[in-house]
LOTINU-333864 format. One record per atom (N, C-alpha, C): residue number from 1; residue in three letters; atom name; x, y, z. Coordinates in steps of 0.02 Angstrom, whole numbers, always signed. Layout:
# residues N
NODE   torlum   lomar   keti     east    north       up
NODE      NUM     ALA     CA        X        Y        Z
...
//
This chain:
# residues 68
NODE   torlum   lomar   keti     east    north       up
NODE        1     MET      N    -9495     +841    -2180
NODE        1     MET     CA    -9485     +914    -2153
NODE        1     MET      C    -9419     +902    -2111
NODE        2     PRO      N    -9369     +944    -2120
NODE        2     PRO     CA    -9309     +935    -2073
NODE        2     PRO      C    -9326     +943    -1992
NODE        3     THR      N    -9288     +917    -1956
NODE        3     THR     CA    -9289     +921    -1884
NODE        3     THR      C    -9301     +991    -1854
NODE        4     ALA      N    -9274    +1048    -1870
NODE        4     ALA     CA    -9284    +1114    -1845
NODE        4     ALA      C    -9334    +1135    -1852
NODE        5     GLN      N    -9371    +1132    -1923
NODE        5     GLN     CA    -9440    +1144    -1944
NODE        5     GLN      C    -9497    +1106    -1902
NODE        6     GLN      N    -9476    +1048    -1896
NODE        6     GLN     CA    -9524    +1006    -1851
NODE        6     GLN      C    -9541    +1036    -1778
NODE        7     GLU      N    -9474    +1052    -1764
NODE        7     GLU     CA    -9473    +1079    -1690
NODE        7     GLU      C    -9494    +1152    -1676
NODE        8     LEU      N    -9492    +1197    -1735
NODE        8     LEU     CA    -9535    +1256    -1736
NODE        8     LEU      C    -9610    +1241    -1738
NODE        9     VAL      N    -9634    +1201    -1783
NODE        9     VAL     CA    -9700    +1191    -1776
NODE        9     VAL      C    -9729    +1165    -1711
NODE       10     SER      N    -9695    +1119    -1685
NODE       10     SER     CA    -9719    +1089    -1621
NODE       10     SER      C    -9719    +1135    -1568
NODE       11     ALA      N    -9670    +1188    -1572
NODE       11     ALA     CA    -9671    +1249    -1504
NODE       11     ALA      C    -9740    +1278    -1534
NODE       12     VAL      N    -9750    +1295    -1592
NODE       12     VAL     CA    -9798    +1339    -1599
NODE       12     VAL      C    -9868    +1311    -1590
NODE       13     MET      N    -9862    +1239    -1606
NODE       13     MET     CA    -9929    +1208    -1589
NODE       13     MET      C    -9949    +1196    -1516
NODE       14     ASP      N    -9893    +1189    -1471
NODE       14     ASP     CA    -9898    +1192    -1394
NODE       14     ASP      C    -9921    +1256    -1371
NODE       15     GLY      N    -9890    +1309    -1403
NODE       15     GLY     CA    -9919    +1374    -1377
NODE       15     GLY      C    -9996    +1388    -1388
NODE       16     LEU      N   -10018    +1364    -1463
NODE       16     LEU     CA   -10094    +1374    -1471
NODE       16     LEU      C   -10117    +1325    -1431
NODE       17     VAL      N   -10106    +1269    -1419
NODE       17     VAL     CA   -10144    +1229    -1382
NODE       17     VAL      C   -10146    +1261    -1294
NODE       18     ASP      N   -10091    +1295    -1277
NODE       18     ASP     CA   -10090    +1321    -1207
NODE       18     ASP      C   -10151    +1371    -1212
NODE       19     LEU      N   -10148    +1416    -1269
NODE       19     LEU     CA   -10200    +1469    -1269
NODE       19     LEU      C   -10273    +1451    -1281
NODE       20     ALA      N   -10283    +1394    -1311
NODE       20     ALA     CA   -10345    +1365    -1327
NODE       20     ALA      C   -10379    +1335    -1266
NODE       21     SER      N   -10341    +1306    -1228
NODE       21     SER     CA   -10359    +1275    -1163
NODE       21     SER      C   -10410    +1320    -1116
NODE       22     PRO      N   -10384    +1389    -1104
NODE       22     PRO     CA   -10429    +1433    -1067
NODE       22     PRO      C   -10472    +1472    -1114
NODE       23     GLY      N   -10469    +1459    -1180
NODE       23     GLY     CA   -10527    +1499    -1236
NODE       23     GLY      C   -10510    +1548    -1261
NODE       24     ILE      N   -10441    +1551    -1276
NODE       24     ILE     CA   -10407    +1626    -1304
NODE       24     ILE      C   -10372    +1610    -1369
NODE       25     ASP      N   -10383    +1652    -1420
NODE       25     ASP     CA   -10352    +1645    -1490
NODE       25     ASP      C   -10304    +1698    -1497
NODE       26     PRO      N   -10243    +1679    -1516
NODE       26     PRO     CA   -10189    +1736    -1519
NODE       26     PRO      C   -10198    +1797    -1541
NODE       27     LYS      N   -10243    +1795    -1586
NODE       27     LYS     CA   -10259    +1866    -1635
NODE       27     LYS      C   -10320    +1889    -1616
NODE       28     ASP      N   -10376    +1854    -1596
NODE       28     ASP     CA   -10441    +1880    -1593
NODE       28     ASP      C   -10472    +1893    -1516
NODE       29     GLY      N   -10427    +1857    -1466
NODE       29     GLY     CA   -10453    +1857    -1400
NODE       29     GLY      C   -10493    +1804    -1381
NODE       30     SER      N   -10540    +1806    -1347
NODE       30     SER     CA   -10594    +1757    -1325
NODE       30     SER      C   -10616    +1710    -1377
NODE       31     LEU      N   -10607    +1654    -1376
NODE       31     LEU     CA   -10650    +1596    -1419
NODE       31     LEU      C   -10735    +1611    -1397
NODE       32     TYR      N   -10732    +1620    -1332
NODE       32     TYR     CA   -10809    +1616    -1320
NODE       32     TYR      C   -10847    +1678    -1347
NODE       33     GLU      N   -10822    +1728    -1353
NODE       33     GLU     CA   -10848    +1782    -1387
NODE       33     GLU      C   -10863    +1787    -1461
NODE       34     ASP      N   -10819    +1727    -1499
NODE       34     ASP     CA   -10825    +1728    -1564
NODE       34     ASP      C   -10878    +1694    -1590
NODE       35     PRO      N   -10921    +1724    -1643
NODE       35     PRO     CA   -10967    +1704    -1660
NODE       35     PRO      C   -10959    +1627    -1701
NODE       36     ASN      N   -10899    +1619    -1729
NODE       36     ASN     CA   -10904    +1562    -1758
NODE       36     ASN      C   -10827    +1535    -1730
NODE       37     PRO      N   -10824    +1503    -1683
NODE       37     PRO     CA   -10773    +1487    -1646
NODE       37     PRO      C   -10726    +1418    -1682
NODE       38     MET      N   -10759    +1391    -1725
NODE       38     MET     CA   -10730    +1328    -1749
NODE       38     MET      C   -10701    +1336    -1821
NODE       39     ARG      N   -10701    +1412    -1840
NODE       39     ARG     CA   -10682    +1421    -1897
NODE       39     ARG      C   -10600    +1409    -1925
NODE       40     LEU      N   -10581    +1411    -1980
NODE       40     LEU     CA   -10517    +1401    -1999
NODE       40     LEU      C   -10472    +1456    -1991
NODE       41     ARG      N   -10434    +1457    -1937
NODE       41     ARG     CA   -10379    +1512    -1917
NODE       41     ARG      C   -10309    +1504    -1947
NODE       42     THR      N   -10273    +1556    -1952
NODE       42     THR     CA   -10209    +1555    -1975
NODE       42     THR      C   -10162    +1591    -1918
NODE       43     TYR      N   -10093    +1562    -1914
NODE       43     TYR     CA   -10052    +1588    -1876
NODE       43     TYR      C    -9988    +1591    -1916
NODE       44     GLU      N    -9958    +1658    -1920
NODE       44     GLU     CA    -9888    +1665    -1961
NODE       44     GLU      C    -9843    +1707    -1915
NODE       45     ASP      N    -9785    +1692    -1943
NODE       45     ASP     CA    -9726    +1726    -1911
NODE       45     ASP      C    -9686    +1719    -1973
NODE       46     GLU      N    -9600    +1751    -1981
NODE       46     GLU     CA    -9566    +1752    -2023
NODE       46     GLU      C    -9538    +1691    -2071
NODE       47     ARG      N    -9558    +1631    -2020
NODE       47     ARG     CA    -9544    +1587    -2051
NODE       47     ARG      C    -9583    +1522    -2072
NODE       48     LEU      N    -9646    +1528    -2044
NODE       48     LEU     CA    -9701    +1481    -2069
NODE       48     LEU      C    -9775    +1504    -2061
NODE       49     LEU      N    -9819    +1484    -2081
NODE       49     LEU     CA    -9882    +1500    -2092
NODE       49     LEU      C    -9930    +1431    -2080
NODE       50     LEU      N    -9967    +1437    -2025
NODE       50     LEU     CA   -10012    +1381    -2013
NODE       50     LEU      C   -10078    +1388    -2014
NODE       51     TRP      N   -10112    +1339    -2045
NODE       51     TRP     CA   -10188    +1339    -2042
NODE       51     TRP      C   -10209    +1287    -1984
NODE       52     TYR      N   -10256    +1309    -1942
NODE       52     TYR     CA   -10270    +1272    -1892
NODE       52     TYR      C   -10347    +1287    -1869
NODE       53     GLN      N   -10380    +1244    -1827
NODE       53     GLN     CA   -10455    +1247    -1813
NODE       53     GLN      C   -10445    +1217    -1736
NODE       54     THR      N   -10474    +1272    -1707
NODE       54     THR     CA   -10485    +1262    -1626
NODE       54     THR      C   -10565    +1228    -1620
NODE       55     ILE      N   -10550    +1186    -1565
NODE       55     ILE     CA   -10623    +1151    -1548
NODE       55     ILE      C   -10637    +1169    -1477
NODE       56     PRO      N   -10662    +1223    -1457
NODE       56     PRO     CA   -10658    +1241    -1391
NODE       56     PRO      C   -10701    +1187    -1334
NODE       57     HIS      N   -10750    +1160    -1351
NODE       57     HIS     CA   -10775    +1120    -1311
NODE       57     HIS      C   -10731    +1047    -1300
NODE       58     ARG      N   -10689    +1032    -1355
NODE       58     ARG     CA   -10639     +974    -1339
NODE       58     ARG      C   -10579    +1008    -1302
NODE       59     ARG      N   -10561    +1065    -1308
NODE       59     ARG     CA   -10499    +1095    -1303
NODE       59     ARG      C   -10430    +1070    -1337
NODE       60     ARG      N   -10461    +1071    -1401
NODE       60     ARG     CA   -10407    +1037    -1453
NODE       60     ARG      C   -10380    +1093    -1501
NODE       61     VAL      N   -10333    +1072    -1530
NODE       61     VAL     CA   -10321    +1110    -1588
NODE       61     VAL      C   -10291    +1070    -1641
NODE       62     TYR      N   -10328    +1073    -1710
NODE       62     TYR     CA   -10308    +1033    -1764
NODE       62     TYR      C   -10272    +1069    -1831
NODE       63     LEU      N   -10215    +1035    -1827
NODE       63     LEU     CA   -10161    +1078    -1885
NODE       63     LEU      C   -10192    +1057    -1938
NODE       64     LYS      N   -10210    +1100    -1998
NODE       64     LYS     CA   -10250    +1078    -2050
NODE       64     LYS      C   -10182    +1092    -2110
NODE       65     ARG      N   -10142    +1136    -2107
NODE       65     ARG     CA   -10100    +1142    -2160
NODE       65     ARG      C   -10035    +1190    -2141
NODE       66     ILE      N    -9977    +1182    -2172
NODE       66     ILE     CA    -9916    +1203    -2142
NODE       66     ILE      C    -9890    +1237    -2211
NODE       67     ASN      N    -9855    +1295    -2216
NODE       67     ASN     CA    -9821    +1324    -2254
NODE       67     ASN      C    -9751    +1352    -2238
NODE       68     LEU      N    -9700    +1320    -2265
NODE       68     LEU     CA    -9627    +1334    -2230
NODE       68     LEU      C    -9594    +1392    -2275
//
């Protein structure tokens, strides 16, 4: 993966981790109110599509797949 795309993915992942720490999902709001908080989620913009999983009790985000 080219450096520019690695930096983009890293920046998005940093943002997802920052949101996951207090239990927030960028699309759905609170992870605490989600009936299935560990489901596979997507984040997309005009340049990439990420599939990720949030583990609230560990305060971690696991990246599963990237489409550029």
